[in-house]
N, C-alpha and C positions, 0 to 999 in steps of 0.2 A: 392513393399515386399507384396501385394496380388498375384504377381502371382511367386515370390519365396513359398507364403504359400501354393499354388496350385499344383505346381512341386511335392513339398516337401510331401503334403499328397499323392498325387498318386502314388509316390516310396514308403511311409510307408505302403501305403494301401496293393500293393503288397508283401512287405517282413513278413507282420501282418500274409496277406491271406495264405501265405507260411508256417508258424509258426502254425497257427492255426487251421493246421492240426490235430496237438496233444492235442487239447482241449476236444476231445470226449474223453470217456471213453470206454475202451473194448467192452462194452455192448454196446455202442454208437457211434461210431468213426465219423460221423457226427457231424459240430462242431452247435451246438442248437444256437437256435434264443436268449436265454438269454445272451448268450457268446458274441453273433454278439451286440446286441443293449447293452449289457454292458460292461465286459470288453474289449473286441476286441475295439469298439467304444471310452471307454475311455483313454486306451493304445494311440489311434492312435492321438487322443487332445492331450492328454500330451506330448507326443513324437514332436511330431510338435513344440509344445511352447519351451520345452526344446532346439530342435536342431535352432529354430529363435533366441533365446535368447542366446545361444553358438555361433553363426555364425557370428551375428551384436557386441559379445563383441568381439570375434576378429580379427572385420574388423577395430574396435575402436582402438585396441592396435597396432594393425598390426604384431598379431601374428598369431598363428596356428600351427606352426612344430610341428607334433604328435599330433594333431588330428584333427576328420574329420569335420570340420566346412567348407570346399571346397564341394560343390555342383554340381554335372557334369546332367543338365538338362536330357542333350541327351545322346545316346552314343558316347563314345570317344574314342581315339582311339592312342595307342602310342606304341614306342617303348622300350622294356626296355633293362637294361643290368644286370648280375650275383651280386646278393645282393640287388637288387632295390625291394621297398618294396611297395607295394598300402595300405594302412591299409584302413577296410573298418569296420561299422555298419550296425544296422540296415536301413535297403533298400538299400544298396550297391547292386548290378550283378556287377558280372565280365565275362568275357567269351575272355577264351583262344584263340588267332586264332593262332598263333603259338612257337614254343619254350615247355620249360618246368617249369613250375608254381607252387611250394608247398603254401597250405594253414594251417595257425599257429589260432588254435581259442582258443583267451584267454576266453572267457565266450560265451556262449549262442550255436547257432547252424545255420552250413553253409549248405545249401540245397542242391543238384543240383537237379536244376528245371525240366533240360531234359531229365533225367532219373530217377524221383519221389522219390530221396532217400538224406538221411543225409549223410555227408562230414565227415569222422573222422581228426581229426587235425595230423597234420604233412604229411595228403596225397597230391601226386602229381594230381594235376587236367588234366581233360580230354582235350583236346582240341575241339575247337563245339560247347561243352557244356556251358550254361547257370547255373550259381551260385548265390546265394542269401544270402546276410546277415540276417537272421529271428531277432525276437523280443530278445532284451538287445542283441544283440548277439556284438562283437567287435575280428574282425580278422583280421590277416597280408597277402597278399597274397607277394611269397616272389620268385623272379626270382632265380629259381637255375641253368640254364645252361645258356650257355655263354651269348645269346640273348633270348628275347619272343618279341611277338606283343598282348598287352591284349587291349582292349574292355573294358569299366568300364562306368555305371551309379547309380547315387544316391551320398548320403554322401563318402567324401574320403578323403585321406593324402598321399602325394604320398613322399618317401625319397629317397635318391640315396648314391650308394655305389661308392667308386671308386678303383672298378674294371677295368679291360682293357673293353675300349668302341669301340667294334666293329661295332658297329652304325654308331658312328661320323666317326669314318674309309671310312665308305663306303657312307656314304653324302659329306665326305673329294673328295673320289675319286670322286664322281658325278660332282662335282663341277670344279673337272680339267678334265671333256669331258673321263674320262675311266673309268667309271662304269656307267653304265643304269640302271639296274635291270632287272625284267621281266614283264609280263603283270600280275602279280599277284596281286586281287583285294585289298590287304591290305597289312600294314609295307611300303608303299612307293615302293612294288615290290621287296623290296631286297633278299629277300627268304635265309636270312644268317643262318636261320634254319636247310638248305637244302644239301644237295650233290652238289657239281658241274658236271657240266656234260663233256668231252672233246669235245664238241663245244665252251662251254663255257669257258671253259679256254683259247681254241686255242683265239679267241676274245679277250680274257683278254691281252694275248699275243700280240694281234697286236697291240690293243692301248698303251700297256705300250713298244711297239716298236716306236708309234708314226708314224703307217703306216695307220690307218684305214681307210684314203679318198682313197688312194692308193689301198687297198682290194675293198673298196665299186665300186670305180671305174671297176675294173678287169673284163673281158669278154674271154669267153674262157670254155673249158668242163675239166671236173676230171675222173680218172679211178674209180672213185669210186661210186659203183653203191645205196650205199645206201645216198647218198646224190642228192637230187631233182633237177632235172633241172634249172636253170631260179632262184633260191629261193635266198634271200640275204646270205644263209649258207653256198650256193655254192661259190661265190666269197669270202667269209674269206675264205673255206676251201682251193681252186683251186688259190687262190694266194700267200697265204700260201706255198701251196705247189709246185707252178711253182717258186717259191724263195730259195726251200730246206728249210722252215723251219720246215716241218713234212713230214714224210714218209707213213701217214696211219695207221691203225689196220694193214691192210694186202696190200696188192697188191692192191685189189679190192675195199676192206671196210675201210671206216674211223671210223663208232660205234661213231656217234657225240651223242648219248646219254650214250652211256656207263661211267663207273666211271673216275673220274679224281680221283688219290690220291697226297701227299704233295710232293713224290720225282717226280713224275710228271710234278706238278707245277710249282715247282724252278725249274728244268731244264729248263722249259721255262725261265723263267725268267734269269738266267744265261743266256742263248743263247742271251737275247734282251738286254743284258748287255754287251757281245762280252766273257763273258768267257765261251762258251759250242758251240757248235751245233748238225744239227741232225746227224751227224756222229755218233755221242758217243750213245750208248745205253746201256750203263753199268749205270743205274743209283745207284747203291751201296752207293755209296760214295758221292752220290748228295747233301744232308747236310752239310755232312763236308765241302766240297768246300764252300758249301753256307757261312759255318761260317769264313773259310780261307780269302772268297772273301769280308767279311763286309757287306753280305746281310741279314745274320742271326746271332743275338745272340746265346751263347749256350743253354741257358734257352730256346730260339724259338725252337732250333733244339730238344732241348728234350721235347717240350710240343710236337711239329708234329709228333713226333714217338709214342706217346702215344696216342692222341685225334682223335677221329674221325675226318677226313677230310671234312670240309664243307666249306659254299659260305663264311661264316665269315674268317676261314684261309687263304680261299683265298685274301679276303680284306686286311685283315694283313699283308701280307705276300707283296702284291703291295702295300700297303700305303707305308710301312717303305722300303721298294726299292728306294722308290724316292730319300732316305738320302745318299744311297750306291754310291761308286766313281766305274763307269764304268772303262771297257777296255781303255775307251779313256784321262779318267784320270779328267775326271770329273765328278758330280752327275748327275744320271738319271734324276733329277727336273731338271737341266738343260741344259742338251740335248735335252728332249722334250718340254721345253721352248722354244729352240731355234730353232727349228723345228713347233712352232707356234702352240702348241698342248692346249695349255694353256698360258694366260698372267702373268705377277707376281703378278699384285693384285691376279688373282683367287689363284694361291698359296698362297701368305698371307692370302685369306681367308680361304683356304682351311685347312692350320697348323692352323688357330685360331680356329676350330670345334674339336680338336683334343686336351686333356688335360692327358691323362692317358699314364704313365710309360709303353716304354717299358719289356717284360720280361727278 
């Protein structure tokens, strides 16, 4: 209890310190000694006791949903999806690392500590900025994009929506050795909020083929001057080029960091399933053919035509392609399992991670 009270005291003092900026008048904007010794100190004591009482009551009853009885004593990172909500009160700090998050202030004030300004209710938070709920504040931080990575500290409550869970699909594909993520230091390196590159799409294509081991063992040269000799990228690109899976951007350039769109990646998946080849350069009907082959639903095709193509969409297509029947007459998952890419146990574990419905 003593440790808990100390942690809560530090968090509340920080929040009240932000709120105290408004305690002085226009002629004396600095906080007065009487305020610090009186109102400020008394408010801290009162809030600590109230929080501890609420936390203890929630623990005793086994409840706490819809309250901020939980306390993160240190910065805690979490991947969230659209509609997920983190509710905060006095002392709650929030840092958006990736994605779009909106704050709805029910009462009180949320301060952008990084910019030294207050935040309007309904505003979209800036990534990399630290936000804090000041005195007498109740606010909801709601994910408005498909995914987001949020760091938080202090009193909080989390509620989860039933929206499409791209984060779970990424974790499932990682379990199946089909998705590894990047070296980004947050969000498990999934980077679902970023646009995929041509190289990343090619690597996913090779994994969906079940041929990553062969690609990494490849040795040779490529005609592409923008691929570093001896690099891992060269092995992936060189292998795919030697197998006729890709033609490159031109005769001498691959453009590994170039953007890839939904049509291009879906065409890769159709090739992996035996429904297309590198000789097909007309991608105008790619999504339509993917629907006909059972790789996409009509709703997914519509989504891919209207939404920006991010790594979240790449993960979505790759995950549900596992259920589709290949040109060989079996599911893609069955083909990959037979190739030893993953085991039946790993597939079962991956399936249990995703509970949201297809579009």
